[in-house]
Steps between C-alpha positions, in 0.01 A plus 500: 500500500318804368221656710245595221365843546506524875166608631621619835820669576615692815806737474663609824750800445752597765442878549847560619698293224709705254468865404206512271150615607307184596165674445606559142608131471159390642326705233720362222435143612127554495532611143723210398264238658165646389533413125559137565166463684678401829321546828799677663538681819820711581569562862778711670689375816664746722754264658614130508247408766211641293636314199473164684160592625369590154664178352314285761176663419557457134570126551171449676322651194673231281573718190686363196809695561634744777739755375765657709653835399820610660848387570622155604383546856152579384493198270623290788218627739228425259643167374525373857119498520470327150745205555323178494188637341372468144503883464761645264733769594530796261806733528507876422870614542488830679813465726863577467654177405207267410695183512191260496352682210818476298525129569161469354619685190233773563529857345567761752226739361191467707246501203695240312529288816126529547419375162710181574287453807196515291637253255516257805800282410511311843793282600596335835828614667685402818495693818783503764415511872684567809329455848160543340587807298501472117744649244463506127849627434737436788582524859816621677669532826791710637612818319188552272220496759714743718553717206126521416419600869770760510402630162134536608604678816716749293198568270259555783711699752738689268284531189761346268395359160483108475826461304706758704373336825595153377845621404551652835377191681726279285810700572418488879428134513812394312702649774298378802279218414534186716565174325268200554604151604249254361453131462304408185347153446404397147512195284589291802824710567594769744693820414640733762607847381586843637345751252364843449218397269295203411285502178228241437303519181168355372665282221850571352629843444753616250799613702771517242572774251266788397175303540542483872158464672302357224322171513427261208237300680250549778377133507803275558389424851814597688665757717836652420750596762792733443778544754801735437850354542674818618441540882653838587388857442753565229380175325133605533591836337666331224200271443274799490717661239512181285117465513461873407706447174373157419825325576387243747620138457355205689831296550680815625253709683207289640354149550178424320279213648154376419241316725137470565547573862757694708522535881697773647612517852707766693553601851273815448141434639357748235640610152411767262379327179418664172233350279441671161657815644290515811681455840360320797639356825454115504580245766797264442542243380381591150327230284505570127283287273390509129142462421487384145222646275332658789405827326312563178621810335432684174802546275597607152438228232876533410608401854733183498364374824206262482 
């Protein structure tokens, strides 16, 4: 479905995302939107809480499109307010990895992405949910959420750069991180596993070869679950090396399972859970669900998802 010449558009930009000047980006976006006779407002949010507040206010105004400018965490925060509405989400990739933008086949140049938003090619995509928190890309437990928390601490307290802090956190956690014992219920079966990491995706991820982390579809109506075979620390280190060099193989390195609902139980009362790179403590058990077609989003016309 194409939204013809959207009359009203509200763009919300994360002021802390990426390295570029956000005021300069705002000025560029105003220039891009103006020639297309779009009634557009561009707002700056100082933090995640303000992102959600501005998104809720935007929904009340019922524009044709609400645009989120930032990384995957920013896109998640705005999308959470749009799920289940008829308002389309526009994406401006201003983060580090921009996984969701890439899944939509969007250009990483902000002006080119803004022109795609104006073109208004809207499709419906699935949304993952865990205990009321949505995710557009994936959710994980174990090593990754702990790594993010430790990385952020390194950045805030020691002033390290993002990648240096992440490397230091990874090296530390590989030596010390506690393994999880979990019971997973899906497709009428139960799986018990001791593992350092659990990865649950919104639809299927490419986990073999050099295209690791890519998705062919966002509308297949399923969650994907990936569990590593290797249980010890040496096995975990080897798994990380194989992933880095694109040498993962499903039959050798991990189990891949698919379901519309996954329940996870553990002896822990609360767990650190990552959703689209943002970490929060959640009460166990964890209830994962897929919400088919719950979000309308603007994508490039060349996207293979529809």
